[in-house]
C-alpha positions, 0 to 999 in steps of 0.5 A, a space after each residue: 819512097 815514091 814522091 810521085 804518089 803524093 797528092 794523087 788518089 791511089 788504088 792500092 791494089 794497082 801499086 804492086 804486082 804479084 810475082 810468081 814465087 816471091 814477095 814484092 814490096 813498094 814503100 809508098 811513104 817514109 817518115 821518121 815517125 813511120 812507113 807505109 808499104 804495099 806488099 804482094 805475096 804469092 801463094 806459099 810465101 810468108 814472113 817468118 815469126 819475128 817481133 817488132 819494137 812498135 805496133 804494126 798494122 796490116 790492112 788486106 787489100 786483096 785476097 786472104 792472109 794467115 796472120 799468127 800473133 803469139 801462136 794464135 792464127 787469124 784469117 784476115 781477108 780483103 777489107 779487114 785489118 789487124 794490129 800486131 802488138 809490139 814485142 809479141 811474136 807474129 808471122 804472115 803466111 800466104 795460103 793464097 796470094 794476097 796484097 796488104 798495106 803495112 802501116 808502121 808507126 814508130 812511137 812508144 805511146 
């Protein structure tokens, strides 16, 4: 976690840079209750299908992401968000490069 970011206005797009052939991430907040992490996906990169014990929210800050939830594909573009329900298989694919904010809240409510 980067404590130097607390109390400052942040431009999310500037917090992580694209890297050819890679996924780059930067955790910007970590608490027992959850995390905020910025990701930059290069075209063709992705996260394979998996489940999580808690809901996960993705907010797209640049580009367009293909997000599959329980076999249904959603094209989520800059300025949009999607909530991936707990214990439901989901995957993320970069049809083109994109950046996202992942919000994980660890609660059973």
